[in-house]
N, C-alpha and C positions, 0 to 999 in steps of 0.2 A: 232241521237238526236232532236226531236221535242221542239222548246224553243216558250214559248211564252211571248213580251215583252210584260210590263206594263207602260205610261208614268213617268218619271224622277221620284225620288223625293228627295228630302236633305237625311245629314244621317242626325241622330238625335244624337244633341251635348249636353252632359250631363255634370253640374258642381254639384261634389260635396264634401262639408265645413266639412274640420277633423277639433274641438276644439284646444283649447290649450293643450299637456302634461304636466307630470306632469314636464320635463323638461325643459319646454317651463318655466314653470308655477316659477321652482328653479332658472333657468338664466334670472329672469323677466321680461319675454319675454312680449309683448302690443295685443291688439287682433290688429291686420291693414284690416280687414275683414272682414263685413256684408254680410251676405244674406236675402232679399226678397223674399219671396218663394210666395209669391200673385203675387206681378208684376215681377217675375223670373228674380230677377235684385242682381247685385253683382256688391258691392262697393268696392273699393283697396285705403287704407289709409293709405299717407305718412303721419309720424305723426310727420316727422322731419319737413315739412314743410306747414304742415294744409291740402294739398290738395287730393282730391277726385278722383278717376276713377271708372266709371261709366260702366258694361257689362250687356249685355242682353242677354237673350237664352231661348233657350223651357222651360226649366226644371233646377233648382237647388231645392238643398239640405243642409240644416244646420248636425251639428252632432246629434241631435235632430228626425232625419227619421229614418225609421225603415227598416231593412234587406229590407221585405214581400213590404211593400208598395216599394222601390230601387226595386225591381224582379218586383212586377202588373205595374208601368208604363211606367217597361224601354223594359223590356227585356222577358215580358211573349207573347208579337206580335210578338220580333224574335219566338223564339220556333214556335209558331203555324204556323209561314209561312213555317219554314221549314217542318215540317209536312205534310203542303199539298205540300213541292217541289220545294221550295226555298229556293236559299243559305240566312247563315243568321251571321251574328256577333256582338259580344259583344267586345270593345276594353276597355278597363284599363287602363290610360295614369296616370301618377302622380310622382314626387320629393320623395324624400327620406321620410320615417312616414308622409306623402298624408293621407296611408289608404285607397288604390287600392287592393293591396291580402286579404283585408277585405271586398271589396264589391265584389272581386270574390269569394275568400274561405270562407273566412264568416265562422265561430266557429261549430267544430263537435260534441261537443257536446249538445252545447246549439238548442234545436230546434230554437229558436227565430233570434236567429247569424247567421246560415247560410245562403251561399253568394250566387250567381245569379249560381253558378254551382254547389251543388246539389238539390237545385231548380230545377234547367235546369232538370236533371235526372230524379228528379223523380215523374214532371208534362208529361216527354213526356210520360212514362211506365201510365201514368193515362190517357192521350187522347188516347192510344193506347188501350189501356179497352174499351174505353171506341167509337172502331170504328167496324165495320164488315170485313174488311179489316185487311190482310194479312201485316204483316213486318217483315221489317231485317237491327238491329240497328248494327251497330260494330261502334267501340271510340279508337281512333290514339291520341297520345303521346306524341310531342318533343320539342325539346328549341334548342334557337340560344347562345350557347356562344364562348364568341370571335370570332364570323363572321363563326361561323360553326353548322351546323344546323342535330343535333343525334337524336337519338330514348331516352323516358326517359321512357320508356319497353321496357320487350323482353332482350332479349342477347347480342346482339352487341352495346349501351350503347355506346361505344369511337367513333362506326364509322362516318365517316363526311359523307352525305346525299345530295345527289344531290337532286339543286331541277329543274328542267324544262316545261318547255311550250307547252303542244300536239298539236297533226295536228288544233285541233279549237279552240285550247287559251285556252284550261285551264291551273290553274298550275299543277303540282301532284312536290310529292315528293316523288325520286324511291327510295325504300328500306326501306317505310314506315312503322314500326308492326303497325298491324290492327286487333283484338281482334274483336272479335260478344261477345254481353251482351241479354238477353233475359228481363231483370229485372233492375229495379233504383241499388238495392244495389251490385251488379256485375257493375252495369256500374262505380255509384262510389268507387269501390277495383279497376280498370286500374290507378283512376282522383288521388287518395290516393296514390297507388302505383310509380307513377312519379312522383308528389312532395317529395317522399322519394328522391327519385334522382336528385333532381332541386339543382343546388349551391344555397346556401345562407351563410352568409359569417355579420359576424357583423363588424356595425361602429361609431362613434361616433353620427352617425343620428336616428342609428333605430338597435336596440342588432342582424334584423333579416332577413337583407335586401339580394334580391331575385340577382343574377347576372348577369342574361339569363331572353331571352323571354321567354315566355310559351306557346305554342298550345295547346287547347285539343280539337281533333276534334272527334263529333259524326255526320255519316253518315247514314242516315235515308233513309233506301227507303220504298214504300210499292205498291201491286199489282191492281190495276184491270180495269173492262171491261169498254173501251169506247165503244164508239156508233155504232161504228160498228163491233163490238161484237172479239174485237179482247183484248186483257191481252194489258197491259199498264204496264210501273212501272214511280213510279216519284221519284225520288232520289231529297234532304234536305242533306246541308249540313253547321253546323252546328258551330261559329270556336267561345270559348272562349276563348279572348287573354291575358295576365297579362303580363304587357311590363315591364321589368327591370324600376329601379329607373331613371331619371340623375339626374345627380350629378353632386355637386362642388366640386372637391376634398380637396381644401385647407379646406372647412369645415367638412366632414367625415374623414378627417386622412389619408386616406387609402397612403398607400406604396405597393413595392414588387411586388406582384401576385393581390394583388387588387386594384392596380394602376392601371395595364395592365388592368384586366376585365371594372373596370369604364369607363376608354379609348377607351373600345371597347363598351359598353355600349352608348359611347353620342354621339362616330360616326355613330352609326344607329339608333338615333334618331332623328338626325342631317337632317339625310337621308328619315327620316320618315317628317319632318315640312318641305326638298326641294321639297317634293310629294307634301301636303296640299298646297305647297306655287302655287303651281307648277299649279294642277285644280285648283287653282278659282283666274288664275292670265287671262288676256283677252289675252299681252300679249305673254305666254309661248304655245310654241310650240310644246315642249317638256317636260313626264312627265319620271322621273329620276326610276322607280320601281325599273330598275336590279342592282343601286349601291349599294343596302343592298338584303343580303337574306331574313329580313325580311318584306320588300316594295315589297318587289317577291311576299311573299306568300301571300302579303295582296290587291294585283295590284284589285283582285275581291271585295277587300270591301272596297276602296279607289277607286268615280269614278267607279268600273267594274256594275260586272251583281245583286249582293247581296243587303238585309238589315242591314243595318250597323244601329251599339250605341254607340261613343264615350263617356266614361267616363271619365271626366278630372278631374284628384285630386287634389286641396288644401290642404291650413294648414294657422289656422287666422293667427298664428304670428307672431309677423314685423321679425322677426329673421329671414322670408321665403320670405320676399316683395321680390324679385328680381326673386326669381322664381316663385312664383305666379302670379306676371306678365308672365313670359312669357309663361306661361299656356293659360292663362286668351287671348293671343292678339293669341297663335296660336289655339284655341277654338272657337277665332271668324270666322276664316278665316274658321277653317275644316267647319264650318256648311253649309258655300255655295258649298263642294260638293254634289253632284248631280248623283246622281247611280238609275239603269234602273235597279231595279227588274226584275227577269226572273224564271218564271215558265217550268224547263224540266223536259221533262219525254221523255217514248223512247218505242215502239211496243218494240215485240218480239216474238219470235218462239218456244223457249220452256218456261213454266211457269219455273218463280222460284221457286214460294211456293206454287208446289203444292203438293196434299194431303197424292202426298210419301212422302213430305219433310218433314221436320219438321220448325214452323215459331216461332215470338215472341206471335201472339195472338191465335198460337195453344196451346202454351208448358208452355206462362205465369203467369201459375196459379199452373201448374206442376213440373213445375222445381224448381218455389220458397226455397229457402234458397242450393241451389247447386253454386257453383261453376263455376258461367259460361263464367270468366275472363280465364278458364282451357279451350276453342277451340282456338286453336292456327291458323288455318287454318284460313287464310284472299284474300283465293280464293272464289269469289261471288258464284260458280254454284259449289258448294263441295257439293255434296250429301252426301260422306260420312263424314264428319263431320257436315253436321247439321242437320243430323238422331241420333248425338249422343245422352240419355238423361240427 
């Protein structure tokens, strides 16, 4: 595998602020957060003593921001980079009822309310249609539930998967289910199927609270002829990550199994915070990636070779002052993390997208409306499967 490194760049930290909910209004909560999108400043007001804390970021959004604006200004470049052979990551972080899943998924029915994932699926295939190169697109969907990594698609969804490091330092998930897709709709079908299998429960803070960290992986490979007239493959992996919410169990009213789930989520998010702190501390010599499955999978995204955007979601309610302060402090540290985006490509002897085989570029028009997710084989060079109509 050949790798061409760029200079280091900080990960992009974006603040998205949700307005008061009906529940907040009914409980007589007041607005404790003001957002200035022009100065990119967030002000957190302690209404009890009149003090105000100010935080500045590269990009901030209030409740009036559109899904399209958020995607175009933050995630579109990540997707474009993956098409060009870079790894890219979008992480959505926030407490209960802060809007993090809305940013990632949005609404299935309303086009304007669609989130980052459906917009990414669409733009991937729009860009492929514009190119002369041949592409191979694959999808996987896993989650971390109570410390165990499991498939969200396929038959063995209860099997605990092993996360391991390859000889060249890459983090992989053993036995992960992978599906080849040929258009945006079939890619979205994989995502929606996984969402239906995710763990969701009701709490005092949110009627639909995610109980696991979810990772939707889109792998894009393209073939091109190099200056030496030999075929090469560019490979980029897009990680779309919706983290389970941090919870104050006294607020959410969790008991029994829900309490166990919340404690597991909080434990992994604590390690996430430790990794962020270690990466930004001049004194730190050890980064605790391996202390949780979450940070192991995100190792390339935090301080690695990926282009990364981290969305921090907050709520304006004075009721959530402590959670907002914690999230903003995490965001301040995170924006100091630097990655070294790396372009990956390798020479091949047998062209995996030869004229005798099918590819996204060659067959996207013919296969529209078909169930692409029915292609179950995950072997990259399996001509038997790729030649299926």
